[in-house]
C-alpha positions in Angstrom: -23.3 -26.5 2.6 -23.5 -23.4 4.7 -20.9 -21.1 6.2 -17.8 -23.0 7.4 -16.7 -21.1 10.5 -14.8 -24.0 12.0 -12.1 -24.3 9.3 -9.5 -22.0 10.9 -10.8 -18.7 9.7 -11.5 -19.9 6.2 -14.5 -17.6 6.0 -12.4 -14.6 7.0 -9.9 -15.5 4.2 -12.7 -15.4 1.6 -13.8 -12.1 2.9 -10.2 -10.8 2.7 -10.1 -12.0 -0.9 -13.4 -10.2 -1.7 -12.1 -7.0 -0.2 -8.8 -7.4 -2.1 -10.8 -7.8 -5.3 -12.8 -4.6 -4.6 -9.5 -2.8 -4.0 -8.2 -4.1 -7.3 -11.3 -2.7 -9.0 -10.7 0.7 -7.4 -7.1 0.6 -8.5 -8.2 -0.1 -12.0 -10.5 2.9 -11.9 -7.6 5.1 -10.6 -5.3 3.9 -13.3 -8.0 4.7 -16.0 -8.3 8.1 -14.5 -4.6 8.6 -14.8 -5.0 8.6 -18.5 -6.5 12.1 -18.1 -3.6 13.6 -16.2 -3.0 16.3 -18.8 -1.7 17.1 -22.2 1.9 16.2 -23.2 4.5 18.8 -22.5 2.7 19.9 -19.3 4.1 17.3 -16.8 5.7 17.5 -13.4 8.7 19.4 -14.7 6.6 22.3 -16.1 3.4 22.2 -14.0 3.9 23.0 -10.3 0.7 21.2 -9.3 1.7 18.0 -11.0 5.3 18.4 -9.7 3.9 18.7 -6.2 1.7 15.6 -6.6 4.7 13.7 -8.0 6.8 14.6 -5.0 4.1 13.5 -2.6 3.7 10.2 -4.5 7.5 9.7 -4.4 7.4 9.9 -0.7 4.4 7.5 -0.7 6.5 5.1 -2.8 9.1 5.1 -0.1 6.5 3.9 2.4 5.3 1.1 0.0 8.8 -0.1 -0.8 9.7 -0.2 2.9 6.6 -2.2 3.7 7.2 -4.6 0.8 10.8 -5.0 2.0 9.6 -5.8 5.6 7.1 -8.4 4.4 9.7 -9.9 2.0 12.6 -10.1 4.5 10.4 -11.1 7.4 8.9 -14.1 5.6 11.2 -16.6 7.3 9.9 -15.6 10.7 6.3 -16.5 9.9 4.5 -19.7 10.6 0.9 -21.0 10.7 -1.9 -18.8 9.5 0.3 -15.7 9.2 2.3 -17.0 6.2 -0.5 -16.8 3.6 -1.9 -13.6 5.2 1.5 -11.8 5.0 2.1 -13.3 1.5 -1.1 -11.6 0.4 -0.2 -8.3 2.1 3.2 -8.4 0.4 1.5 -8.9 -3.0 -0.8 -5.9 -2.3 2.3 -3.9 -1.5 3.7 -4.7 -4.9 0.4 -3.6 -6.4 0.7 -0.3 -4.5 4.3 0.2 -5.7 3.2 -0.4 -9.3 0.2 1.9 -9.1 2.2 4.7 -7.5 5.0 4.3 -10.1 2.5 4.5 -12.9 0.8 7.5 -11.4 4.1 9.4 -11.0 4.9 8.6 -14.7 1.4 9.7 -15.6 2.1 13.1 -14.1 5.3 13.3 -16.1 7.6 12.7 -13.1 10.3 10.2 -12.3 9.9 7.5 -9.6 13.0 8.2 -7.5 12.1 6.6 -4.2 13.9 3.9 -2.4 12.9 1.7 0.6 14.0 3.0 4.0 16.7 0.9 5.6 15.1 -1.6 8.0 17.2 -3.2 10.7 15.5 -6.5 11.2 18.2 -7.7 13.5 16.1 -6.7 16.5 13.1 -8.5 15.1 13.4 -11.9 16.6 10.1 -13.6 15.9 6.7 -13.6 14.3 5.2 -11.4 17.0 7.9 -8.7 16.6 7.6 -8.8 12.8 3.8 -8.4 13.0 4.2 -5.5 15.4 6.7 -3.8 13.0 4.2 -4.4 10.2 1.4 -2.7 12.2 3.6 0.3 12.9 4.6 0.6 9.2 1.0 0.1 8.0 -0.3 2.8 10.4 2.5 5.2 9.3 1.6 4.6 5.6 -2.2 5.1 6.3 -1.6 8.2 8.3 0.7 9.6 5.5 -2.1 9.2 3.0 -4.7 10.8 5.2 -2.4 13.7 6.0 -1.4 14.3 2.4 -4.9 14.2 0.9 -5.6 17.9 1.1 -2.2 18.7 -0.5 -2.9 16.8 -3.7 -4.0 18.9 -6.7 -4.9 16.6 -9.5 -7.8 14.1 -9.5 -6.0 10.9 -10.2 -3.5 11.2 -7.4 -6.3 12.1 -5.0 -8.2 8.9 -6.0 -5.0 6.9 -5.7 -4.4 8.4 -2.2 -7.8 7.5 -1.0 -7.4 3.9 -2.3 -4.1 3.5 -0.6 -5.3 4.9 2.7 -8.2 2.4 2.6 -5.9 -0.4 1.7 -3.6 0.2 4.6 -6.7 0.5 6.9 -7.7 -2.9 5.7 -4.3 -4.3 6.4 -4.5 -2.9 9.9 -7.8 -4.7 10.3 -6.1 -8.0 9.3 -3.0 -7.7 11.4 -3.1 -8.2 15.2 -3.5 -5.0 17.2 -0.3 -3.8 18.9 0.0 -5.2 22.4 -2.4 -8.0 21.6 
């Protein structure tokens, strides 16, 4: 009956779930906005602004695919409380991949990105995997912040903000580097 703060961070997990639900709502709003990306025949191939936005989103897709790959391939290194946390982060990465792919198609472009090749041979344990995740999450967040002024159309701008916030949340969940 009251807040259970003694159950191994259970309260934090519920807060994480609420934040994820809010992000899902924001994603839904961004996807609805994508329906208004323009009339047919004026997509990324013929509209330079949409073409530019599609190129930026393809680069973003590379970040998301790389992070998803790191979380997927690193799963065997995890134990304890980090397993469900990283499982949730990986699921959110898949949501990001799906949203970006849909946005690119909504602009009339083609999703052409591939994950960067990760050498996990040097990653020997959970701590090293989490440090890699922090570096990749920070790089993704910084990419979205840096690209925001270069996006022309409203739906990609909304998606960019949602993705930057999502990676900021992931960084809040992951352990700080060096800690």
